[in-house]
KEVEXRO-579303 format. One record per residue: residue in one letter; x, y, z of N, C-alpha, C, O, CB in turn; residue number from 1. Coordinates in steps of 0.2 Angstrom, whole numbers, plus 5000, padded with zeros to 4 digits. Each point is the difference from the previous one (the first is absolute). Glycine has a CB too. Example, Ala and Ser with C-alpha at 12.3 -4.5 7.8 and 13.67 -1.06 7.14 Angstrom:
BEGIN
 aa   nX   nY   nZ  caX  caY  caZ   cX   cY   cZ   oX   oY   oZ  cbX  cbY  cbZ   i
  a 5066 4972 5039 4996 5006 5000 5004 5006 5000 5005 4999 5003 4986 4995 5003   1
  s 5007 5011 4990 5004 5006 5001 4996 5005 5003 5003 5006 5001 5003 4991 4989   2
END
This chain:
BEGIN
 aa   nX   nY   nZ  caX  caY  caZ   cX   cY   cZ   oX   oY   oZ  cbX  cbY  cbZ   i
  m 5336 5234 5471 4994 4996 4999 5003 4993 5001 5005 4998 4999 4989 5009 4993   1
  g 5001 4988 5011 5002 4994 5001 5000 4995 4994 4996 5002 4995 5000 4999 5016   2
  a 5007 4994 4988 5000 4996 4994 4993 4996 5000 4997 4998 5005 5015 5000 4995   3
  k 4985 5001 4993 4994 4997 4999 5000 4993 5001 5005 4997 4998 4992 5012 4994   4
  r 4998 4988 5011 5000 4993 5002 4998 4996 4994 4994 5002 4997 5004 5001 5015   5
  r 5005 4992 4986 4998 4995 4995 4995 4995 5002 5001 4998 5006 5010 5004 4988   6
  p 4984 4996 5002 4995 4995 5002 5004 4994 5002 5005 4998 4997 4985 5007 4996   7
  s 5007 4991 5012 5003 4994 5002 4998 4995 4994 4996 5001 4996 5003 5002 5017   8
  k 5005 4991 4988 4999 4994 4995 4993 4997 5001 4997 4998 4995 5015 5000 5006   9
  a 4985 5003 5005 4993 4997 5001 4995 5004 4995 4995 4997 4998 5008 4999 5014  10
  v 4998 5011 4988 4996 5004 4996 5000 4998 4993 4995 4999 4996 5006 5011 5012  11
  y 5005 4989 4989 5001 4998 4993 4997 4993 4999 4997 4999 4994 5014 5007 5005  12
  r 4989 4990 5006 4997 4993 4999 4992 5001 4999 4997 4997 4996 5013 4997 5010  13
  r 4987 5010 4998 4993 5001 5000 4998 5004 4993 4995 4998 4998 5005 5003 5015  14
  r 5004 5003 4985 4998 5004 4994 5000 4995 4994 4996 5000 4996 5009 5011 5008  15
  r 5000 4984 4996 5001 4995 4994 4994 4995 5001 4997 4998 4995 5015 5003 5004  16
  l 4986 4998 5007 4994 4995 5001 4994 5003 4997 4996 4997 4997 5009 4999 5013  17
  v 4994 5011 4991 4994 5003 4998 5000 5001 4992 4995 4998 4997 5004 5009 5014  18
  v 5007 4994 4986 5000 5000 4993 4999 4994 4997 4996 4999 4995 5012 5010 5006  19
  t 4994 4985 5002 4999 4994 4997 4993 4998 5001 4997 4997 4995 5014 4999 5008  20
  l 4986 5005 5002 4992 4999 5001 4996 5004 4995 4996 4997 4997 5006 5001 5015  21
  l 5000 5008 4987 4996 5004 4995 5001 4997 4993 4995 4999 4996 5006 5011 5011  22
  t 5005 4988 4991 5001 4996 4994 4996 4994 4999 4997 4999 4995 5015 5006 5005  23
  l 4988 4991 5005 4996 4994 5000 4993 5001 4999 4996 4997 4997 5013 4998 5010  24
  i 4988 5010 4997 4993 5002 4999 4999 5002 4993 4995 4998 4997 5004 5006 5015  25
  l 5005 5000 4985 4998 5003 4993 5001 4994 4995 4996 5000 4996 5008 5011 5007  26
  l 5001 4985 4998 5000 4994 4996 4994 4995 5000 4998 4998 4995 5015 5003 5006  27
  a 4985 4998 5006 4994 4996 5000 4994 5003 4997 4996 4996 4997 5009 5000 5014  28
  a 4994 5011 4990 4995 5003 4997 5000 4999 4992 4995 4999 4997 5004 5009 5013  29
  a 5007 4993 4987 5001 4999 4993 4998 4993 4998 4996 5000 4995 5013 5009 5005  30
  v 4993 4986 5003 4999 4993 4998 4992 4999 5001 4998 4997 4996 5014 4999 5008  31
  t 4985 5007 5001 4993 4999 5001 4996 5003 4994 4995 4997 4998 5007 5002 5015  32
  g 5000 5007 4985 4997 5003 4995 5000 4996 4993 4996 5000 4996 5006 5011 5010  33
  i 5004 4987 4993 5001 4996 4994 4996 4993 5000 4997 4999 4995 5015 5006 5004  34
  v 4988 4992 5007 4996 4994 5000 4992 5001 4999 4997 4997 4996 5012 4999 5012  35
  f 4989 5010 4995 4993 5001 4999 4998 5002 4993 4995 4999 4997 5005 5005 5015  36
  g 5005 5000 4985 4999 5002 4993 5000 4994 4996 4996 5000 4995 5010 5010 5007  37
  i 4998 4985 4999 5000 4994 4995 4994 4996 5001 4997 4998 4996 5015 5001 5005  38
  r 4985 5001 5006 4994 4996 5001 4994 5004 4997 4996 4997 4997 5009 4999 5014  39
  w 4995 5011 4989 4995 5003 4996 5000 4999 4993 4995 5000 4997 5005 5009 5012  40
  l 5006 4991 4988 5000 4999 4993 4998 4993 4998 4997 5000 4995 5012 5008 5005  41
  m 4993 4987 5004 4998 4994 4999 4992 4998 5000 4997 4997 4996 5014 5000 5008  42
  q 4986 5007 5001 4993 4999 5002 4996 5004 4995 4995 4998 4997 5007 4999 5015  43
  e 4999 5009 4988 4996 5005 4996 5001 5000 4993 4995 5001 4996 5005 5006 5014  44
  q 5006 4992 4987 5002 5000 4993 4997 5006 4997 4996 5000 4996 5004 4988 5004  45
  p 5002 5018 5002 4997 5006 4997 5001 5001 4993 4996 5004 4997 5006 5001 5014  46
  w 5003 4992 4985 5000 5000 4993 4994 4998 4996 4999 5002 4994 5014 4997 5008  47
  q 4983 4996 5002 4995 4998 4996 4994 5005 4999 4996 5000 4995 5006 4989 5010  48
  n 4998 5017 4998 4996 5005 5000 5002 5005 4995 4997 5005 4999 4999 4993 5012  49
  l 5010 5002 4987 5003 5005 4995 4997 4999 4993 4999 4994 4998 5012 5006 5009  50
  p 4988 5005 4989 4997 5000 4994 5005 4997 4995 5006 5001 5001 4986 5009 5001  51
  f 5005 4987 4992 5004 4997 4995 5004 4994 5001 5004 4998 4996 4996 5014 5000  52
  l 5000 4986 5010 5004 4994 5002 4995 4994 5001 4995 5001 5003 5014 5006 5002  53
  s 4993 4987 4993 4996 4994 5001 5004 4994 5000 5006 5000 4997 4985 5006 4997  54
  d 5007 4989 5010 5004 4994 5000 4999 4996 4993 5005 4997 4998 4993 5002 5014  55
  d 4997 5003 4984 4999 4997 4993 5003 5004 4995 4999 5007 5000 4990 4989 5004  56
  p 5016 5002 4992 5003 5004 4995 4995 5003 4995 5002 5005 4997 5008 4988 5004  57
  v 4984 5004 4998 4995 5003 4996 4997 5006 5004 4998 4999 5006 5000 4990 4987  58
  a 5001 5017 5004 4996 5005 5003 4993 4998 5002 4997 4997 4997 5010 5011 4996  59
  e 4992 4995 5013 4993 4998 5003 4995 5004 4996 5001 5006 4997 5003 4992 5014  60
  e 4990 4999 4988 4994 5004 4997 4998 5006 5003 4999 5000 5007 4997 4989 4989  61
  s 5003 5016 5001 4998 5007 5003 4993 5000 5000 4996 4996 4996 5014 5010 5001  62
  a 4987 4999 5006 4993 5001 5001 4997 5002 4993 4994 4999 4998 5007 5004 5014  63
  d 5003 5001 4984 4998 5002 4993 5005 4998 4995 5005 5003 4999 4990 5007 5006  64
  p 5004 4984 4993 5005 4997 4995 5000 5003 4994 4995 5003 4998 5003 4986 5007  65
  i 5007 5011 4991 5001 5003 4994 4995 4996 4995 5001 4994 4999 5011 5010 5003  66
  p 4984 5000 4994 4996 4996 4995 5004 4996 4995 5005 5003 4998 4986 5006 5004  67
  t 5006 4986 4996 5004 4996 4994 4999 5004 4994 4996 5004 4998 5001 4985 5008  68
  l 5008 5009 4989 5000 5003 4994 4996 4997 4995 4998 5003 4995 5013 5000 5007  69
  l 4986 4991 4999 4996 4996 4996 4993 5001 5002 4998 5000 5006 5010 4992 4992  70
  p 4987 5009 4997 4993 5001 5002 4998 4994 5004 5002 4994 4998 4996 5013 4992  71
  t 4997 4994 5014 4997 4994 5004 4995 4996 4997 4998 4995 5002 5005 5012 5008  72
  d 4994 4996 4984 4995 4996 4997 5001 5000 4992 4995 4999 4996 4997 5005 5013  73
  g 5014 4998 4989 5001 5000 4993 5004 4993 4998 5000 4996 5004 5001 5017 4996  74
  p 5001 4987 4993 5002 4994 4998 5007 4998 5003 5002 4994 4999 4992 5008 4990  75
  n 5010 5003 5014 5006 4998 5003 5000 4998 5007 5005 4999 5003 5000 5009 4989  76
  d 4989 4992 5011 4999 4998 5007 5001 4993 5001 4996 4996 4997 4996 5013 5005  77
  p 5013 4988 5001 5001 4993 5001 4995 4997 5004 4999 4994 4998 5013 5008 5001  78
  d 4984 5001 5005 4994 4997 5003 4994 5001 4997 4995 4997 5002 5011 5005 5008  79
  g 4994 5002 4984 4993 5001 4997 4998 4995 4995 5004 4995 4999 4999 5017 5003  80
  p 4992 4989 4995 4998 4995 4995 5005 4999 4994 5003 5005 4998 4985 4998 5005  81
  t 5012 4992 4994 5004 4998 4994 4998 5004 4994 4994 4999 4998 5009 4990 5007  82
  p 5000 5015 4992 4998 5004 4994 4999 4995 4994 5003 4995 5000 5002 5016 5004  83
  t 4990 4990 4992 4999 4997 4994 5002 5004 4994 4998 5006 5000 4992 4987 5006  84
  p 5013 5003 4989 5002 5004 4994 4994 5003 4997 4995 4997 4999 5015 4996 5000  85
  t 4991 5013 4998 4994 5003 4996 5000 4997 4993 5005 5000 4997 4996 5011 5010  86
  e 4994 4986 4991 4999 4997 4994 4998 5006 4995 4995 5003 5001 5002 4985 5004  87
  q 5006 5012 4989 4999 5005 4995 4995 4997 4995 5000 4994 4998 5011 5011 5003  88
  e 4983 4999 4998 4995 4997 4996 5003 5000 4993 5003 5004 4997 4988 5001 5010  89
  p 5007 4989 4989 5002 4999 4993 4997 5006 4996 4995 5002 5001 5007 4985 5001  90
  e 5002 5015 4993 4997 5004 4995 4997 4997 4994 5001 4994 4999 5008 5014 5004  91
  a 4988 4995 4993 4997 4997 4994 5005 4997 4995 5005 5003 5000 4985 5005 5001  92
  c 5008 4987 4996 5005 4996 4996 5002 5005 4994 4995 5002 4996 5001 4986 5008  93
  a 5010 5012 4994 5002 5004 4994 4998 4995 4994 5001 4994 5001 5008 5013 5005  94
  n 4990 4995 4988 4999 4996 4994 5006 4995 4999 4999 4994 4998 4994 5015 4997  95
  g 5013 4994 5006 5005 4995 4999 5001 4995 5005 5004 4995 4999 5002 5014 4996  96
  a 4991 4991 5011 5000 4995 5005 4995 4995 4999 5000 4995 5004 5004 5013 5004  97
  l 4992 4992 4987 4995 4995 4999 5001 4996 4993 5001 5004 4995 4991 5003 5013  98
  e 5006 4987 4992 5000 4996 4994 4994 4996 5000 4998 4997 5004 5014 5002 4996  99
  v 4984 5002 4994 4994 4997 4999 5001 4995 4994 5003 5001 4995 4990 5009 5009 100
  v 5004 4983 4997 5001 4995 4995 4993 4998 4999 4996 4998 5004 5015 4998 5000 101
  a 4987 5003 4989 4994 4997 4998 5000 4993 5000 5005 4997 4998 4993 5013 4995 102
  l 4996 4986 5010 5000 4993 5000 4994 4998 4998 4994 5003 5000 5013 4997 5010 103
  t 4993 4994 4986 4994 4996 4998 5000 4993 5003 5006 4997 5001 4993 5010 4988 104
  d 4996 4990 5012 5000 4993 5003 5002 4995 4995 5002 4994 5002 4989 5009 5006 105
  k 5009 4998 4985 5002 4996 4995 5004 5004 4995 4999 5006 4999 4991 4986 5004 106
  g 5013 5004 4992 5003 5003 4994 4996 4999 4994 5000 5004 4995 5011 4994 5010 107
  e 4984 4997 4996 4996 4999 4994 4993 4998 5003 4999 4997 5005 5010 4999 4988 108
  y 4985 5006 5003 4993 4999 5002 4996 4997 4995 5000 5002 4994 5001 5008 5014 109
  q 4996 4985 4994 4995 4997 4995 4994 5004 4999 4999 5005 5004 5005 4984 4999 110
  p 4992 5010 4992 4994 5005 4999 4995 5000 5006 4997 5006 5000 5004 4991 4988 111
  d 4999 4998 5016 4995 5001 5006 5004 5002 5006 4997 5000 5006 4996 4991 4989 112
  e 5013 5012 5005 5003 5002 5006 5001 5008 5000 5001 5003 4994 5005 4986 5006 113
  q 4993 5014 5005 5001 5007 5001 5007 5001 5004 5001 4998 5005 4986 5004 4995 114
  p 5017 5003 4997 5006 5001 5004 4999 5004 5007 4996 5004 5000 5009 4997 4988 115
  q 4999 4997 5016 5000 5002 5007 5006 5005 5001 5006 4998 4999 4988 4992 5006 116
  l 5005 5016 4996 5005 5005 5000 5002 5003 5007 4996 5001 5003 5000 5002 4985 117
  t 5011 4997 5013 5002 5003 5007 5006 5004 4999 5003 5000 4994 4992 4990 5012 118
  m 5007 5013 4999 5006 5004 5000 5004 4999 5006 4998 4998 5005 4997 5011 4988 119
  r 5012 4991 5006 5004 4999 5006 5004 5007 5001 5003 5003 4995 4998 4984 5003 120
  l 4999 5015 5008 5004 5006 5002 5005 4999 5005 5000 4996 5005 4989 5010 4993 121
  t 5017 4997 5000 5006 4999 5004 5003 5007 5002 5001 5004 4996 5001 4984 4999 122
  n 5000 5012 5011 5004 5006 5002 5007 4999 4999 5003 4996 5004 4989 5007 5005 123
  v 5011 4999 4986 5007 4999 4998 5005 5005 5003 5006 5000 4999 4990 4995 4990 124
  g 5001 5010 5015 5004 5005 5003 5003 4997 5006 4999 4995 5002 4994 5014 4993 125
  g 5011 4996 5008 5004 4998 5006 4997 5002 5007 5002 4998 5005 5008 5003 4988 126
  v 4984 5002 5007 4996 5002 5006 4993 4998 4999 4997 4999 4995 5011 5010 5007 127
  d 4989 4990 5004 4993 4999 5000 4996 5007 4998 5003 5005 5000 4998 4987 5009 128
  c 4993 5007 4988 4996 5005 4997 4993 4998 5000 4998 4994 5000 5012 5010 4993 129
  i 4986 5001 5006 4993 4999 5000 4997 5001 4992 5003 5005 4997 4996 4999 5016 130
  v 4996 4992 4985 4998 5001 4994 4992 4998 5000 4998 4996 5004 5014 5001 4991 131
  n 4985 5006 5000 4993 4999 4999 4999 4994 4995 5001 5001 4994 4996 5011 5009 132
  v 5000 4982 5000 5000 4995 4996 4992 4998 4999 4998 4995 4997 5013 5000 5007 133
  g 4985 5010 4997 4993 4999 4999 4998 5000 4993 5004 5001 4995 4994 5005 5015 134
  t 4996 4991 4989 4997 4999 4993 5000 5007 4996 5000 5000 4994 4993 4990 5010 135
  a 5007 5015 4999 4999 5007 4997 5007 5001 4996 5000 5004 4996 4992 5001 5013 136
  q 5013 4992 4993 5007 5001 4997 5002 4994 4996 5005 5001 4996 4998 5006 5014 137
  q 4993 4988 4989 5002 4994 4996 4997 5001 4993 4994 5002 4999 5006 4991 5011 138
  r 5004 5005 4985 4998 5000 4993 5002 4994 4997 5006 4998 5000 4994 5014 4999 139
  f 4995 4984 4997 5002 4994 4996 4998 5002 4993 4994 5002 4999 5004 4990 5011 140
  v 5007 5007 4986 4998 5001 4993 5002 4994 4996 5006 4998 5000 4996 5015 5001 141
  v 4993 4985 4994 5002 4994 4996 5000 5003 4993 4995 5003 4998 5000 4988 5009 142
  s 5010 5008 4989 5001 5003 4994 5002 4994 4994 5002 4995 5002 5002 5016 5004 143
  s 4994 4991 4988 5002 4996 4995 5004 5004 4995 4997 5004 4996 4993 4989 5005 144
  g 5017 5007 4999 5004 5005 4997 4999 5007 5003 5001 5000 5006 4998 4993 4983 145
  a 4999 5012 5007 4999 5006 5002 4993 5002 5002 4999 5005 5002 5011 4998 4991 146
  d 4986 4992 5007 4993 5001 5001 4998 4997 5007 5001 4995 5002 4996 5004 4986 147
  d 5001 5006 5016 4998 4998 5007 4993 4997 5000 4995 5003 4999 5012 5006 5006 148
  w 4993 4984 4996 4993 4997 5000 4996 5001 5006 4994 5000 5000 5011 4992 4992 149
  w 4998 5008 5013 4997 5000 5007 5003 5004 5005 5006 4999 5001 4989 4990 4996 150
  r 5002 5015 5007 5003 5004 5005 4995 4999 5006 4994 5001 5000 5011 5008 4992 151
  s 4998 4990 5014 4997 4999 5006 4996 5006 5003 4995 5000 5003 5013 4991 5000 152
  a 4995 5015 4995 4997 5006 5002 4994 5002 4997 4996 5004 5002 5015 5000 5001 153
  d 4988 4993 4991 4994 5002 4996 4993 4999 5004 4996 5004 5000 5011 4994 4989 154
  c 4993 4996 5014 4994 4998 5003 5001 4999 5008 4996 4996 5003 4999 4999 4986 155
  q 5010 5008 5014 5001 4998 5007 4995 5004 5004 4998 5005 4999 5014 4994 4999 156
  t 4986 4997 5007 4995 5002 5005 5003 5001 5007 5004 4996 5002 4987 4999 4991 157
  d 5007 5010 5011 5002 5001 5007 5008 5000 5000 5002 4996 5005 4987 4999 4999 158
  p 5015 5009 4993 5007 5000 5001 5001 5003 5007 4997 5004 5002 5005 4997 4985 159
  a 5003 4996 5016 5002 5001 5007 5008 5001 5001 5004 4997 4996 4985 4997 5008 160
  d 5012 5010 5001 5008 5001 5001 5001 4995 5006 4996 4999 5004 5004 5013 4992 161
  q 5007 4986 5004 5002 4996 5006 5007 5001 5000 5004 4997 4997 4987 4994 5001 162
  w 5011 5013 5008 5007 5001 5001 5003 4995 5004 4998 4998 5005 5000 5014 4994 163
  v 5008 4985 4999 5004 4995 5004 5007 5002 5000 5003 5004 4996 4989 4987 5001 164
  t 5012 5006 5008 5007 5001 5001 5003 4994 4997 4999 4994 5002 5000 5013 5008 165
  l 5006 4994 4985 5004 4995 4997 5007 5001 5003 5003 5005 4999 4990 4995 4990 166
  e 5009 4994 5014 5007 5000 5003 5005 4999 4994 4998 4998 4994 4998 4997 5017 167
  a 5010 5008 4990 5005 4999 4995 5001 4993 4997 5001 4995 5005 5005 5015 5000 168
  g 4993 4989 4989 5000 4993 4997 4994 4996 5001 5000 4994 4997 5012 5006 5006 169
  q 4983 5002 5000 4993 4997 5000 4997 4999 4994 5000 5005 4995 4999 4999 5017 170
  e 4998 4990 4987 4996 4999 4993 4993 4998 5002 4999 4996 5005 5011 5000 4989 171
  v 4985 5007 5003 4993 4998 5001 4996 4999 4993 5003 5003 4995 4997 5004 5016 172
  t 4995 4989 4989 4996 4998 4994 4993 5002 5001 4998 5000 5006 5011 4991 4991 173
  s 4987 5010 4998 4993 5001 5000 4997 4995 5004 5001 4994 4999 4999 5012 4990 174
  s 4995 4996 5016 4997 4995 5004 4995 4996 4996 4999 4994 5001 5003 5013 5009 175
  e 4995 4996 4985 4995 4996 4996 5002 5002 4992 5001 5006 4999 4990 4994 5010 176
  p 5008 4996 4987 5002 5001 4993 4994 5004 4997 4994 5000 5002 5013 4990 4997 177
  v 4995 5014 4995 4994 5003 4996 4999 4995 4994 5005 4998 4997 4999 5014 5007 178
  t 4990 4987 4995 4998 4995 4995 4998 5004 4993 4996 5005 5000 5000 4987 5009 179
  w 5007 5006 4986 4999 5003 4993 4995 4996 4996 5002 4994 4999 5009 5012 5001 180
  n 4983 4996 4999 4995 4996 4996 5001 5000 4993 4996 4997 4996 4996 5006 5013 181
  r 5014 4999 4988 5002 4999 4993 4996 5004 4996 4999 4999 4994 5005 4990 5008 182
  t 4993 5017 5000 4997 5005 4996 5003 5007 5000 5004 5001 5004 4985 4993 4999 183
  r 5009 5010 4992 5003 5006 5000 4996 5005 5005 4994 4999 5001 5010 4999 4986 184
  s 5000 5007 5016 4997 5004 5004 4999 5007 4998 5005 5002 4997 4999 4991 5012 185
  y 4991 5011 4993 4999 5007 4999 4997 5002 5006 4996 4997 5003 5003 5003 4984 186
  d 5003 5007 5015 4997 5002 5006 4992 5002 4999 4997 5001 5005 5014 5004 4998 187
  d 4986 4994 4991 4993 5002 4999 4996 4993 4998 4995 5001 4998 5008 5011 4998 188
  t 5001 4983 5004 4996 4993 4999 5001 4995 5005 5000 4994 4999 5002 5008 4989 189
  c 4998 5000 5019 5002 4996 5005 4994 4995 5001 5001 4994 5002 5006 5015 5004 190
  d 4987 4993 4993 4994 4996 5001 4998 4996 4993 4995 4997 5000 5001 5011 5010 191
  a 5007 4993 4985 4998 4997 4994 5002 4993 5000 5005 4998 5002 4997 5013 4992 192
  d 4993 4985 5002 5001 4993 5000 5003 4998 4993 5002 4994 5000 4988 5004 5008 193
  n 5011 5006 4988 5003 4999 4993 5006 5003 4999 5002 5002 4994 4987 4997 5002 194
  r 5016 5002 5009 5006 5002 4999 5004 4995 4995 5000 4994 5001 5000 5013 5010 195
  p 5004 4996 4985 5004 4995 4996 5005 4996 5004 5003 5002 5004 4996 5006 4986 196
  g 5001 4986 5008 5005 4995 5003 5007 5000 4997 5000 5001 4994 4990 4992 5009 197
  a 5014 5005 5001 5007 5000 4997 5001 4994 4996 4997 4995 5000 5007 5011 5010 198
  v 5001 4995 4985 5001 4995 4995 5005 4995 5003 5004 5002 5003 4995 5006 4987 199
  g 4999 4985 5009 5004 4995 5002 5004 4997 4995 5003 5003 4996 4989 4995 5013 200
  g 5008 4995 4991 5003 4996 4995 5008 5001 5000 5003 4999 4995 4987 5003 4998 201
  g 5013 5000 5013 5007 5000 5001 5003 5007 5000 5005 5002 4999 4995 4987 4995 202
  a 4995 5016 5006 5002 5007 5000 5004 5002 5007 4998 4997 5005 4992 5006 4987 203
  t 5015 5001 5007 5004 5002 5006 4997 5007 5002 4999 5005 4997 5011 4989 4999 204
  y 4990 5006 5011 4998 5007 5003 5005 5001 5006 5004 4996 5001 4984 5002 4997 205
  t 5012 5008 5004 5005 5002 5005 4996 5003 5006 4995 5004 4999 5014 4998 4993 206
  l 4993 4997 5014 4998 5003 5006 5005 5005 5003 5005 4999 5001 4988 4991 5001 207
  t 5004 5016 4999 5004 5005 5004 4997 5003 5006 4994 5001 4999 5011 5002 4990 208
  v 4998 4997 5016 4997 5002 5007 5003 5007 5002 5006 5001 4998 4991 4987 5005 209
  q 4999 5016 5001 5003 5006 5002 4997 5001 5007 4995 4999 5001 5006 5006 4987 210
  l 5004 4998 5016 4998 5002 5007 5002 5007 5001 5006 5002 5000 4995 4986 5005 211
  g 4994 5017 4995 5002 5007 5000 5004 5002 4994 4997 4999 4994 5004 5000 5018 212
  e 5005 5003 4989 5004 5002 4994 5005 4994 4998 5004 5001 4995 4995 5011 5008 213
  v 5001 4983 5000 5005 4994 4999 4996 4995 4995 4995 4998 5001 5011 5004 5010 214
  v 4998 4997 4983 4997 4996 4995 5004 4994 4999 5007 5000 5001 4988 5010 4993 215
  s 5002 4984 5005 5004 4994 4999 5002 4999 4993 4998 5004 4995 4996 4991 5014 216
  e 5011 5000 4990 5001 4998 4993 4994 4995 4998 4997 4997 5004 5016 5004 4998 217
  p 4986 4999 4991 4994 4996 4997 5002 4993 5001 5005 4997 5000 4992 5012 4992 218
  r 4997 4987 5010 5001 4993 5001 4995 4997 4994 4994 5001 5000 5009 4999 5013 219
  s 5000 4995 4983 4997 4997 4995 4996 4994 5001 5002 4996 5005 5006 5009 4988 220
  f 4986 4994 5004 4997 4993 5001 4996 4999 4993 4999 5005 4996 5000 4996 5017 221
  i 4998 4993 4987 4997 4998 4993 4993 4998 5002 4998 4996 5005 5013 5000 4990 222
  l 4984 5006 5000 4993 4998 5001 4999 4995 4994 5002 5002 4994 4994 5009 5011 223
  y 5000 4984 4997 4998 4995 4994 4992 5001 5000 4998 4996 4996 5012 4996 5006 224
END
C-alpha cells in the first residue's frame, strides 16, 4: 500500500479561517441577543405586571378591601357624629338629703300685724334629685307649747303636686308666704267668723314646717 498523503498547509489555513468565522458569527449573535434583551427589559419593564410588586411601598388598594374593625356609624367611627354622653335621670330625694327650715318675716308682731310664714328647702346631699314641692306636700303648724293653734292643712284648698329637680347644694324658698290670721284652726270651722284668736301681749309661739316626711326645727316668734 502506498503512504497516506497529509493535507497541505493551505488546507489547514482554510479550516482555521472557517472556524474563526463561525466563532465570530456565534459571538455576534450572542451580543445581539443580549442587546435586544436589555432593550426589551428597559422598554417593556415586565416586572410592573407581576402581582404583589409595586413602586409604592404601601400595598395597592384591592378591589375587595378588608372591612374595617370599627363600625361605620357607631360611636367609634372617626367620621361619624360625635357621641353625646348619656345623662342619668335624677332619682327621688332621700329624706336625709333634704333640709327644711321654718322662716317668719319678723321675730315680733304688733296686734295689727299678721305673721308671714315661709319655708326654705336645701338639697344637702351630694347628687341632684327630684322632690315634690307642691302645696299638697307642704305643712305649716303654729303652736303654743304643746298646743297646735293653727295648721295649714286644716283649711287648705286645691292642693297640688309640683315635682322639681334640686341640684346638689341648691337652696329654694317658698315663692309666696302663707299668712296666719292669728286665729285657731279646725278642719270643721274653715268658714266660721268667730274662731278664737291667739293670745298676744308678748306670748311666744313656734312655727314648724314640713315637706313630705321632712320636718324643720321650730322657729319662735312673739305676738303682742
